[in-house]
C-alpha positions as CSV (number, residue, x, y, z in Angstrom):
1,M,-41.7,46.6,-1.8
2,P,-39.5,48.5,-4.3
3,P,-39.5,47.1,-7.9
4,S,-36.6,44.7,-8.6
5,P,-33.9,46.0,-10.8
6,S,-34.2,45.6,-14.6
7,L,-31.7,43.7,-16.8
8,P,-29.9,46.9,-17.9
9,E,-29.5,48.0,-14.3
10,L,-28.1,44.6,-13.3
11,L,-25.7,44.6,-16.2
12,A,-24.5,48.1,-15.2
13,T,-24.0,46.9,-11.6
14,V,-21.8,44.0,-12.8
15,A,-19.8,46.3,-15.1
16,A,-19.1,48.8,-12.3
17,V,-17.5,46.2,-9.9
18,T,-13.8,46.9,-9.4
19,D,-12.5,43.8,-7.5
20,L,-13.2,40.1,-7.3
21,P,-14.7,40.0,-3.7
22,A,-17.3,42.7,-4.8
23,L,-18.1,40.7,-7.9
24,D,-18.8,37.6,-5.7
25,A,-21.2,39.7,-3.6
26,V,-23.0,40.9,-6.7
27,E,-23.2,37.4,-8.1
28,Q,-24.7,36.2,-4.8
29,E,-27.2,39.1,-5.0
30,I,-28.4,38.1,-8.4
31,F,-28.2,34.3,-8.3
32,G,-28.6,33.6,-4.5
33,R,-30.8,30.5,-3.9
34,K,-33.0,32.2,-1.3
35,H,-33.1,36.0,-1.9
36,G,-31.4,36.4,-5.3
37,V,-33.1,38.7,-7.8
38,L,-33.5,35.9,-10.4
39,T,-34.7,33.5,-7.7
40,L,-37.5,35.9,-6.6
41,R,-38.6,36.5,-10.1
42,M,-38.8,32.8,-10.8
43,K,-41.2,32.6,-7.8
44,E,-43.3,35.3,-9.4
45,I,-43.8,33.2,-12.5
46,Q,-45.5,30.5,-10.5
47,N,-48.3,33.0,-9.7
48,A,-48.8,34.2,-13.3
49,L,-51.6,33.1,-15.5
50,P,-51.1,29.9,-17.4
51,E,-50.9,31.6,-20.8
52,Q,-48.3,34.0,-19.5
53,K,-45.9,31.4,-17.9
54,K,-44.3,30.2,-21.1
55,E,-43.4,33.7,-22.3
56,L,-42.2,34.8,-18.9
57,G,-40.1,31.7,-18.5
58,K,-38.5,32.3,-21.9
59,K,-37.6,35.9,-20.9
60,M,-36.2,34.7,-17.5
61,N,-33.9,32.2,-19.3
62,V,-32.6,34.9,-21.6
63,M,-32.0,37.2,-18.7
64,K,-30.2,34.4,-16.7
65,Q,-28.0,33.5,-19.6
66,T,-27.1,37.2,-20.3
67,L,-26.2,37.9,-16.6
68,T,-24.2,34.7,-16.3
69,E,-22.1,35.7,-19.3
70,A,-21.7,39.2,-18.0
71,V,-20.4,38.0,-14.6
72,E,-17.9,35.6,-16.2
73,R,-16.7,38.2,-18.6
74,R,-16.2,40.7,-15.8
75,R,-14.4,38.1,-13.7
76,K,-11.9,37.4,-16.4
77,E,-11.3,41.1,-16.9
78,L,-10.6,41.5,-13.2
79,E,-8.3,38.5,-13.0
80,L,-6.3,39.8,-16.0
81,A,-6.0,43.2,-14.4
82,S,-4.8,41.6,-11.2
83,V,-2.1,39.6,-13.0
84,A,-1.0,42.7,-14.9
85,S,-0.6,44.7,-11.6
86,I,1.6,42.0,-10.2
87,A,3.8,42.2,-13.2
88,E,4.1,46.0,-12.7
89,T,4.6,46.1,-8.9
90,D,6.3,42.8,-7.9
91,R,9.9,42.3,-8.7
92,L,11.3,38.8,-9.5
93,D,14.8,38.1,-8.3
94,V,16.1,35.4,-10.7
95,T,19.1,34.8,-8.5
96,L,17.0,33.4,-5.6
97,E,17.0,29.6,-5.1
98,L,13.8,27.8,-5.6
99,P,12.1,26.7,-2.4
100,K,12.7,23.1,-1.6
101,K,9.5,21.1,-1.4
102,D,9.2,17.8,0.5
103,R,7.9,15.1,-1.6
104,G,6.2,12.0,-0.3
105,H,7.3,8.5,-1.1
106,L,6.6,4.9,-0.2
107,H,7.7,3.7,3.2
108,L,10.8,1.4,3.2
109,I,8.7,-1.7,3.8
110,P,6.1,-1.5,0.9
111,Q,8.9,-0.1,-1.2
112,F,11.0,-3.2,-0.6
113,I,8.1,-5.6,-1.0
114,A,7.3,-4.1,-4.4
115,Q,11.0,-4.7,-5.3
116,V,10.7,-8.3,-4.2
117,E,7.5,-8.8,-6.3
118,E,9.3,-7.3,-9.3
119,V,12.4,-9.5,-8.9
120,F,10.5,-12.8,-8.4
121,G,8.0,-11.7,-11.1
122,R,10.8,-11.8,-13.6
123,M,11.5,-15.4,-12.5
124,G,7.9,-16.4,-13.2
125,F,6.5,-16.2,-9.6
126,E,3.0,-14.9,-9.1
127,V,1.9,-13.1,-5.9
128,A,-0.8,-14.5,-3.6
129,E,-2.2,-13.2,-0.3
130,G,-4.3,-14.6,2.4
131,P,-6.0,-13.9,5.8
132,E,-4.1,-12.6,8.8
133,I,-6.5,-14.4,11.2
134,E,-6.0,-18.1,10.4
135,T,-7.1,-21.5,11.7
136,E,-4.8,-23.6,13.8
137,E,-5.2,-26.2,11.1
138,N,-3.7,-24.1,8.3
139,N,-1.2,-22.3,10.5
140,F,0.2,-25.4,12.2
141,N,-1.4,-28.8,11.5
142,L,-1.2,-28.9,7.7
143,L,2.4,-27.6,7.9
144,N,3.5,-30.8,9.7
145,I,4.1,-28.8,13.0
146,P,3.7,-31.2,15.9
147,E,1.2,-30.7,18.7
148,D,3.9,-30.0,21.3
149,H,6.0,-27.7,19.1
150,P,7.1,-24.5,21.0
151,A,5.6,-22.3,18.2
152,R,2.1,-23.2,19.4
153,D,2.8,-21.9,23.0
154,A,0.7,-19.0,24.2
155,Q,3.9,-17.1,25.1
156,D,4.9,-17.2,21.4
157,T,1.6,-17.0,19.5
158,F,-1.3,-14.6,19.6
159,W,-4.3,-17.0,20.0
160,I,-7.8,-15.7,19.3
161,T,-9.5,-18.7,20.8
162,D,-8.4,-20.3,24.1
163,P,-5.4,-22.5,23.3
164,S,-6.2,-24.7,26.3
165,D,-9.8,-25.4,25.0
166,K,-9.5,-28.6,23.0
167,S,-13.2,-29.1,22.6
168,K,-13.2,-27.5,19.1
169,P,-11.4,-28.9,16.1
170,A,-8.3,-27.2,14.7
171,S,-10.4,-25.8,11.8
172,E,-12.4,-23.8,14.4
173,R,-9.5,-22.5,16.6
174,F,-7.9,-19.3,15.4
175,V,-4.6,-17.4,15.8
176,L,-3.0,-14.3,14.3
177,R,-0.9,-16.1,11.7
178,T,2.7,-16.6,12.8
179,H,4.0,-16.8,9.2
180,T,2.7,-16.5,5.6
181,S,3.0,-20.2,5.2
182,N,-0.8,-20.4,5.8
183,V,-1.1,-18.8,2.3
184,Q,1.1,-21.5,0.9
185,I,-1.3,-24.1,2.3
186,R,-4.3,-22.3,0.8
187,F,-2.5,-21.8,-2.5
188,M,-1.6,-25.5,-2.8
189,K,-5.2,-26.5,-2.0
190,S,-6.7,-24.3,-4.7
191,H,-4.1,-24.7,-7.5
192,T,-2.9,-27.7,-9.5
193,P,0.9,-28.0,-10.0
194,P,3.2,-27.0,-11.5
195,F,3.2,-23.5,-10.1
196,R,5.5,-21.0,-8.4
197,A,4.3,-18.1,-6.2
198,I,5.5,-15.7,-3.4
199,F,3.4,-14.7,-0.4
200,P,4.2,-11.3,1.2
201,G,2.3,-10.0,4.2
202,K,2.2,-9.2,7.9
203,V,2.8,-11.8,10.6
204,Y,2.5,-11.8,14.4
205,R,4.6,-13.2,17.2
206,K,5.0,-12.2,20.8
207,D,8.4,-10.5,20.6
208,A,9.4,-6.9,21.2
209,D,12.9,-5.5,21.3
210,A,15.5,-3.8,19.0
211,T,15.5,-6.8,16.6
212,H,11.9,-8.2,17.1
213,S,8.4,-6.8,16.8
214,P,5.0,-8.2,17.7
215,M,4.0,-7.5,14.1
216,F,6.5,-7.7,11.2
217,H,6.5,-8.6,7.5
218,Q,7.5,-11.7,5.7
219,F,7.6,-12.9,2.2
220,E,7.7,-16.6,1.5
221,G,7.9,-18.5,-1.7
222,L,6.9,-21.9,-3.2
223,M,7.8,-23.7,-6.4
224,I,6.3,-27.1,-7.2
225,G,7.0,-29.2,-10.2
226,K,7.9,-32.7,-11.4
227,D,11.7,-32.1,-11.5
228,V,12.2,-29.2,-9.1
229,S,15.4,-29.8,-7.0
230,L,17.7,-28.2,-4.5
231,A,19.8,-26.9,-7.3
232,N,16.8,-24.9,-8.6
233,M,16.2,-23.6,-5.1
234,K,19.8,-22.5,-4.6
235,S,19.8,-20.7,-8.0
236,V,16.6,-18.8,-7.1
237,M,17.9,-17.8,-3.7
238,M,21.2,-16.6,-5.0
239,E,19.7,-14.6,-7.8
240,A,17.1,-12.9,-5.6
241,I,19.5,-12.0,-2.8
242,R,22.0,-10.5,-5.1
243,E,19.4,-8.3,-6.7
244,L,17.7,-7.3,-3.5
245,I,20.7,-6.8,-1.2
246,A,24.2,-7.1,-2.6
247,P,25.3,-7.9,-6.2
248,T,28.6,-9.3,-5.0
249,A,27.3,-11.5,-2.2
250,E,28.9,-14.8,-1.3
251,F,26.7,-17.7,-0.1
252,R,27.0,-20.5,2.4
253,F,24.3,-23.2,2.8
254,R,23.9,-25.0,6.1
255,T,21.6,-27.7,7.1
256,G,18.7,-26.6,9.4
257,F,15.5,-28.1,10.8
258,F,12.0,-26.9,9.9
259,P,9.0,-29.2,10.3
260,F,7.6,-28.3,6.9
261,V,10.7,-29.0,4.7
262,E,13.0,-32.0,4.4
263,P,15.9,-31.4,3.9
264,G,16.0,-27.9,5.4
265,L,18.7,-25.4,4.8
266,E,19.7,-22.0,6.2
267,V,21.4,-19.5,3.9
268,D,24.3,-17.3,5.1
269,V,25.5,-14.3,3.1
270,R,28.5,-12.0,3.2
271,W,29.9,-9.3,0.9
272,Q,32.8,-6.9,1.0
273,G,32.3,-3.2,1.8
274,D,34.4,-0.2,2.7
275,E,33.4,0.2,6.3
276,E,35.3,-2.0,8.8
277,E,32.6,-1.7,11.5
278,S,29.7,-2.6,9.2
279,R,28.1,-6.0,8.8
280,E,29.8,-6.3,5.4
281,G,32.5,-9.0,5.4
282,R,30.8,-11.1,8.0
283,W,28.5,-14.1,7.5
284,I,24.9,-13.3,8.2
285,E,22.0,-15.8,8.3
286,I,19.4,-14.4,6.0
287,V,16.8,-17.1,4.9
288,G,15.4,-20.5,5.8
289,C,14.4,-22.8,3.0
290,G,14.2,-26.5,1.9
291,M,12.3,-29.1,-0.1
292,V,8.6,-29.2,0.8
293,H,8.0,-32.1,3.2
294,P,6.0,-35.0,1.6
295,N,3.4,-34.8,4.5
296,V,2.7,-31.1,3.6
297,L,2.1,-32.0,0.0
298,R,-0.2,-34.9,1.0
299,N,-2.1,-32.5,3.4
300,C,-2.8,-30.3,0.4
301,T,-3.9,-33.3,-1.9
302,I,-0.7,-33.2,-3.9
303,D,0.9,-36.6,-4.6
304,P,4.6,-36.4,-3.4
305,D,5.5,-39.4,-5.6
306,E,4.6,-37.2,-8.6
307,W,5.4,-33.7,-7.5
308,Q,8.1,-32.0,-5.4
309,G,9.4,-28.6,-4.8
310,F,11.0,-26.1,-2.5
311,A,9.8,-23.3,-0.1
312,F,11.6,-20.4,1.5
313,G,10.9,-17.5,3.9
314,F,12.5,-14.1,4.4
315,G,11.9,-11.4,7.1
316,V,11.3,-8.2,5.2
317,E,12.5,-5.9,8.0
318,R,15.6,-8.0,8.5
319,M,16.5,-7.8,4.9
320,I,16.2,-4.0,4.9
321,M,18.2,-3.7,8.1
322,I,21.0,-5.7,6.6
323,K,20.9,-3.8,3.3
324,H,20.9,-0.4,4.9
325,Q,22.7,-1.2,8.2
326,I,19.7,-0.1,10.3
327,P,20.4,-1.0,13.9
328,D,16.9,-0.9,15.5
329,L,13.8,-2.5,14.1
330,R,11.6,0.0,16.0
331,L,12.8,2.8,13.7
332,F,10.5,1.4,10.9
333,Y,7.3,2.1,12.9
334,Q,8.1,5.4,14.7
335,G,7.3,7.7,11.7
336,E,10.4,9.8,12.4
337,P,10.8,12.1,9.3
338,R,14.6,12.3,9.7
339,F,14.8,8.5,9.4
340,L,12.3,8.2,6.6
341,K,13.8,11.0,4.4
342,Q,17.0,9.0,4.0
343,F,15.2,6.4,1.9
């Protein structure tokens, strides 16, 4: 076996390299984990006499440090030479336009939800979340929804347990939540009033067409206190909608029925725009709301004789469709770049 190269020979080899790929090869030849020159010499030390190992190890460390510095020094020299050659040989046309780069951004839905959280955060509302798989008790019963209510039907709700099997209690029967009101129930059970919070998240219902999806997003809100009134609710609704959709919006409040509020209201909105064919200028129903039903408060161990408040719920996609005049809900989920780049 030929003797391994000495330190001066290895330094000369490094200095003679003329390009970066060749330097990488020399570096591998010297420092390679299996057959590198230094690796093989380190193995020789293991067979040396005990009194020699310390001195040989010291020499090897000096050799390794010297070669490492030589390789790095030569690498910097070659890199500088490469940059210098580009400056000499490559012309730069300063009149050329810079290439346009696509930049990523949040999808419309989380973008809008973040805006919702910011708007309501300024009004003192905290954000709470809860499970998407929920018990029948929290999703229906504690919200004062009757046993025969259509919302419980299998053609409207994704049941996880058999809806016809009544052998289990409601706390052991599960659905994909049909609204984020289940989080309102959990929040009221775990917090002592007064409080105010919003509840954004995914919800699930058996609908699928241009304006409905089996999965969509809602954000609901809740405010409970000793003197909370419909006037407070109207003020919050009007302020939020003006900031989220149209600063010049007009409002119309109509009575509506929801099992978990009494009285219940539906809010219609319209605003003036430039396009005659747009939704602007027409009344559009946008939110359901009302004063929390006393039964719902009792179900959450809150005394309705001492506390009262309001609740509301928006469809996120519906709000965005109205704001941007998007005609088809399915566009949100197709991942079409031409659609997404507009926002």
